[in-house]
C-alpha positions as semicolon CSV with decimal commas, in nm:
position;residue;x (nm);y (nm);z (nm)
1;X;-5,154;4,360;-5,801
2;X;-4,766;4,438;-5,703
3;X;-4,883;4,603;-5,398
4;X;-5,089;4,321;-5,295
5;X;-4,813;4,050;-5,321
6;X;-4,576;4,301;-5,108
7;X;-4,828;4,294;-4,813
8;X;-4,891;3,933;-4,828
9;X;-4,518;3,856;-4,832
10;X;-4,469;4,083;-4,543
11;X;-4,754;3,939;-4,316
12;X;-4,593;3,580;-4,396
13;X;-4,256;3,684;-4,254
14;X;-4,416;3,836;-3,947
15;X;-4,592;3,536;-3,855
16;X;-4,274;3,325;-3,893
17;X;-4,083;3,540;-3,672
18;X;-4,347;3,496;-3,410
19;X;-4,328;3,120;-3,426
20;X;-3,944;3,117;-3,412
21;X;-3,970;3,338;-3,094
22;X;-4,201;3,109;-2,936
23;X;-3,982;2,787;-3,010
24;X;-3,687;2,976;-2,881
25;X;-3,860;3,086;-2,566
26;X;-3,972;2,728;-2,493
27;X;-3,592;2,572;-2,544
28;X;-3,479;2,833;-2,313
29;X;-3,715;2,705;-2,044
30;X;-3,644;2,341;-2,107
31;X;-3,255;2,415;-2,068
32;X;-3,302;2,598;-1,759
33;X;-3,528;2,332;-1,616
34;X;-3,268;2,066;-1,682
35;X;-2,994;2,264;-1,516
36;X;-3,187;2,325;-1,208
37;X;-3,275;1,956;-1,193
38;X;-2,911;1,863;-1,223
39;X;-2,797;2,126;-0,955
40;X;-3,018;2,008;-0,689
41;X;-2,805;1,678;-0,673
42;X;-2,403;1,693;-0,632
43;X;-2,133;1,513;-0,497
44;X;-1,754;1,618;-0,395
45;X;-1,461;1,426;-0,207
46;X;-1,166;1,590;-0,060
47;X;-0,865;1,453;0,153
48;X;-0,661;1,611;0,420
49;X;-0,340;1,534;0,264
50;X;-0,220;1,406;-0,096
51;X;0,108;1,265;0,029
52;X;0,147;1,013;0,328
53;X;0,396;0,755;0,449
54;X;0,330;0,400;0,427
55;X;0,115;0,331;0,723
56;X;0,032;0,681;0,800
57;X;-0,350;0,757;0,835
58;X;-0,554;0,992;0,573
59;X;-0,897;1,142;0,592
60;X;-1,109;1,111;0,303
61;X;-1,439;1,337;0,313
62;X;-1,723;1,274;0,073
63;X;-2,017;1,529;0,090
64;X;-2,346;1,438;-0,135
65;X;-2,626;1,650;-0,171
66;X;-2,977;1,506;-0,278
67;X;-3,311;1,652;-0,370
68;X;-3,573;1,615;-0,112
69;X;-3,807;1,422;-0,338
70;X;-3,508;1,147;-0,387
71;X;-3,561;1,089;-0,008
72;X;-3,258;0,966;0,224
73;X;-2,989;0,800;0,007
74;X;-2,637;0,614;0,088
75;X;-2,309;0,729;-0,028
76;X;-2,162;0,532;-0,317
77;X;-1,851;0,423;-0,145
78;X;-1,696;0,086;-0,192
79;X;-1,337;-0,062;-0,143
80;X;-1,064;0,171;-0,263
81;X;-0,784;0,011;-0,438
82;X;-0,436;0,018;-0,268
83;X;-0,610;0,161;0,055
84;X;-0,754;-0,004;0,363
85;X;-1,012;0,149;0,628
86;X;-0,866;0,208;0,965
87;X;-1,179;0,220;1,152
88;X;-1,574;0,247;1,081
89;X;-1,681;0,564;0,858
90;X;-1,863;0,838;1,062
91;X;-2,174;0,930;0,850
92;X;-2,431;1,208;0,901
93;X;-2,694;1,381;0,730
94;X;-2,843;1,746;0,731
95;X;-3,208;1,837;0,598
96;X;-3,179;2,170;0,448
97;X;-3,431;2,413;0,265
98;X;-3,293;2,305;-0,074
99;X;-3,225;1,927;-0,021
100;X;-3,059;1,671;0,185
101;X;-2,672;1,667;0,259
102;X;-2,505;1,329;0,352
103;X;-2,143;1,341;0,486
104;X;-1,909;1,063;0,550
105;X;-1,554;1,107;0,686
106;X;-1,334;0,774;0,610
107;X;-1,020;0,696;0,787
108;X;-0,773;0,520;0,527
109;X;-0,422;0,411;0,514
110;X;-0,200;0,236;0,259
111;X;0,078;-0,001;0,277
112;X;0,161;-0,015;-0,104
113;X;0,409;0,269;-0,206
114;X;0,342;0,466;-0,507
115;X;0,148;0,712;-0,686
116;X;-0,239;0,594;-0,660
117;X;-0,558;0,771;-0,747
118;X;-0,875;0,755;-0,558
119;X;-1,158;0,719;-0,827
120;X;-1,436;0,931;-0,853
121;X;-1,788;0,868;-0,682
122;X;-2,072;0,880;-0,903
123;X;-2,436;0,934;-0,820
124;X;-2,553;0,933;-1,187
125;X;-2,388;0,961;-1,533
126;X;-2,329;1,317;-1,511
127;X;-2,306;1,381;-1,139
128;X;-1,969;1,242;-1,019
129;X;-1,668;1,362;-0,794
130;X;-1,310;1,457;-0,906
131;X;-1,049;1,191;-0,885
132;X;-0,800;1,242;-0,596
133;X;-0,401;1,165;-0,653
134;X;-0,232;1,023;-0,345
135;X;0,153;0,940;-0,303
136;X;0,239;0,683;-0,069
137;X;0,619;0,709;0,034
138;X;0,880;0,562;0,277
139;X;1,017;0,808;0,516
140;X;1,326;1,000;0,411
141;X;1,622;0,915;0,589
142;X;1,841;1,175;0,774
143;X;2,180;1,023;0,888
144;X;2,230;1,313;1,137
145;X;1,924;1,231;1,326
146;X;1,869;0,962;1,591
147;X;1,703;0,635;1,481
148;X;1,495;0,407;1,717
149;X;1,408;0,056;1,608
150;X;1,023;-0,003;1,676
151;X;1,000;-0,237;1,955
152;X;0,767;-0,513;2,035
153;X;0,456;-0,430;2,294
154;X;0,577;-0,520;2,657
155;X;0,330;-0,681;2,886
156;X;0,291;-0,512;3,218
157;X;0,442;-0,673;3,492
158;X;0,197;-0,823;3,782
159;X;0,235;-0,612;4,099
160;X;0,497;-0,784;4,340
161;X;0,379;-0,962;4,647
162;X;0,435;-0,803;4,969
163;X;0,689;-1,005;5,190
164;X;0,674;-1,046;5,565
165;X;0,949;-0,942;5,788
166;X;1,070;-1,297;5,834
167;X;1,161;-1,324;5,438
168;X;1,396;-1,034;5,508
169;X;1,535;-1,237;5,812
170;X;1,594;-1,521;5,572
171;X;1,763;-1,319;5,310
172;X;1,998;-1,171;5,594
173;X;2,103;-1,503;5,731
174;X;2,186;-1,640;5,375
175;X;2,410;-1,335;5,296
176;X;2,592;-1,380;5,623
177;X;2,647;-1,770;5,554
178;X;2,747;-1,685;5,196
179;X;3,003;-1,460;5,316
180;X;3,139;-1,705;5,593
181;X;3,211;-1,973;5,328
182;X;3,355;-1,759;5,104
183;X;3,610;-1,624;5,367
184;X;3,666;-1,976;5,482
185;X;3,746;-2,113;5,141
186;X;3,881;-1,811;4,965
187;X;3,973;-1,995;4,639
188;X;4,176;-1,846;4,363
189;X;3,970;-1,709;4,078
190;X;3,955;-1,953;3,807
191;X;4,161;-1,857;3,505
192;X;3,979;-1,705;3,219
193;X;3,980;-1,925;2,925
194;X;3,961;-1,747;2,570
195;X;3,805;-1,969;2,336
196;X;3,886;-1,869;1,978
197;X;3,677;-1,985;1,677
198;X;3,836;-2,124;1,392
199;X;3,520;-2,082;1,172
200;X;3,594;-1,848;0,881
201;X;3,324;-1,581;0,894
202;X;3,305;-1,509;0,516
203;X;3,249;-1,897;0,477
204;X;2,996;-1,925;0,733
205;X;2,815;-1,622;0,588
206;X;2,815;-1,792;0,226
207;X;2,681;-2,124;0,373
208;X;2,419;-1,987;0,578
209;X;2,306;-1,769;0,273
210;X;2,317;-2,072;0,056
211;X;2,076;-2,256;0,323
212;X;1,831;-1,945;0,308
213;X;1,807;-1,993;-0,061
214;X;1,745;-2,346;-0,069
215;X;1,483;-2,305;0,212
216;X;1,304;-2,059;-0,012
217;X;1,180;-1,835;0,276
218;X;0,975;-1,521;0,240
219;X;0,835;-1,219;0,432
220;X;0,939;-1,151;0,797
221;X;1,137;-1,468;0,830
222;X;1,350;-1,448;0,528
223;X;1,450;-1,056;0,622
224;X;1,499;-1,124;0,983
225;X;1,760;-1,423;0,867
226;X;1,941;-1,215;0,601
227;X;1,997;-0,896;0,850
228;X;2,114;-1,138;1,127
229;X;2,357;-1,323;0,881
230;X;2,492;-0,977;0,773
231;X;2,530;-0,833;1,098
232;X;2,717;-1,156;1,260
233;X;2,947;-1,136;0,974
234;X;3,062;-0,775;1,044
235;X;3,100;-0,851;1,371
236;X;3,329;-1,150;1,318
237;X;3,511;-1,008;1,025
238;X;3,552;-0,645;1,130
239;X;3,471;-0,631;1,488
240;X;3,181;-0,383;1,434
241;X;2,910;-0,426;1,712
242;X;2,637;-0,450;1,475
243;X;2,433;-0,678;1,700
244;X;2,359;-0,385;1,947
245;X;2,312;-0,126;1,685
246;X;2,013;0,015;1,504
247;X;1,978;0,000;1,114
248;X;2,059;0,369;1,076
249;X;2,344;0,358;1,328
250;X;2,492;0,044;1,145
251;X;2,454;0,246;0,805
252;X;2,662;0,523;0,929
253;X;2,939;0,278;1,053
254;X;2,901;0,112;0,694
255;X;3,020;0,454;0,531
256;X;3,379;0,386;0,695
257;X;3,433;0,056;0,493
258;X;3,485;0,239;0,155
259;X;3,215;0,073;-0,037
260;X;3,108;0,250;-0,352
261;X;2,820;0,502;-0,342
262;X;2,593;0,309;-0,561
263;X;2,623;-0,003;-0,369
264;X;2,616;0,148;-0,032
265;X;2,287;0,337;-0,107
266;X;2,118;0,002;-0,237
267;X;2,248;-0,183;0,071
268;X;2,103;0,089;0,286
269;X;1,767;0,076;0,110
270;X;1,774;-0,329;0,152
271;X;1,805;-0,294;0,533
272;X;1,574;-0,031;0,591
273;X;1,315;-0,229;0,369
274;X;1,390;-0,518;0,601
275;X;1,298;-0,319;0,914
276;X;0,959;-0,237;0,774
277;X;0,909;-0,611;0,700
278;X;1,002;-0,701;1,058
279;X;0,852;-0,411;1,265
280;X;0,581;-0,221;1,040
281;X;0,431;-0,550;0,910
282;X;0,511;-0,439;0,543
283;X;0,413;-0,736;0,305
284;X;0,732;-0,738;0,042
285;X;0,712;-0,854;-0,312
286;X;0,913;-1,121;-0,454
287;X;1,131;-0,872;-0,623
288;X;1,169;-0,704;-0,285
289;X;1,285;-1,043;-0,125
290;X;1,536;-1,118;-0,424
291;X;1,679;-0,756;-0,402
292;X;1,749;-0,784;-0,055
293;X;1,918;-1,097;-0,083
294;X;2,111;-0,999;-0,369
295;X;2,227;-0,697;-0,209
296;X;2,342;-0,837;0,109
297;X;2,506;-1,110;-0,052
298;X;2,717;-0,884;-0,261
299;X;2,805;-0,644;0,037
300;X;2,958;-0,961;0,218
301;X;3,168;-1,047;-0,099
302;X;3,259;-0,674;-0,147
303;X;3,366;-0,623;0,242
304;X;3,551;-0,966;0,240
305;X;3,752;-0,841;-0,077
306;X;3,845;-0,537;0,061
307;X;3,960;-0,715;0,403
308;X;4,193;-0,942;0,183
309;X;4,354;-0,650;0,000
310;X;4,419;-0,480;0,318
311;X;4,585;-0,792;0,488
312;X;4,800;-0,836;0,163
313;X;4,934;-0,474;0,205
314;X;4,990;-0,537;0,564
315;X;5,237;-0,806;0,475
């Protein structure tokens, strides 16, 4: 009896082991099928740089691979926050033995400074690309290098008309007659009259700033008026030829005023931000407008106080 029970138990155990091996093998086959199915579809994104200046172009490349049975599909690209497309994207597709590859090249830029992230692009819940961090920054200022303002586009002048010979004869006659009249009259040169303005530069600057505040201007109009008021005050009060200087040349001259470093740095940043608004079409925020106004207002007050102290010491 005991021998019969032993043989029966061993047979049951063998039978169970066979069923377990069959179940394990079936699960393995199913897992491999799922992995292969997912492996036939993929998407990846890359950029040519992770740090750009405001307005600098950035190239984004997106490559998606689809299974042939899915047919030709489009890339899942919509608008990207904080970035703008510079031109129409270039899209091409390649049919390979293991599927269809679609590649898109997008040229982007950004006028919003900060640390931004290009989001992931997804083909399904499990098939997604990685996110891409991008830093958008202002250009670093080096006072030792030359700086040139961005100039407006100049229109091409029309070709000059060719004049006939009698135009040249007429010009010669006019010159001769002018010389004769000059020799006959030979008047003494009129005395040079120097007109001195009685307007106080500081009071005039404060009055113009108050009017600017009352008008509630913004954008390019506000920043152009602010820099004009500041440059005119410097010319009238300190004799600095600020109207003919670029912003960086003016900043170098402002170092000689003896202004404290923290205030000098904030003023320099405000002047350069105004340049971006005027020439690079940067769209400033309300806080940017307020900061530029306050820094220029404080700078004029500081320079005026220093000039008063120098005048008192001189007397």
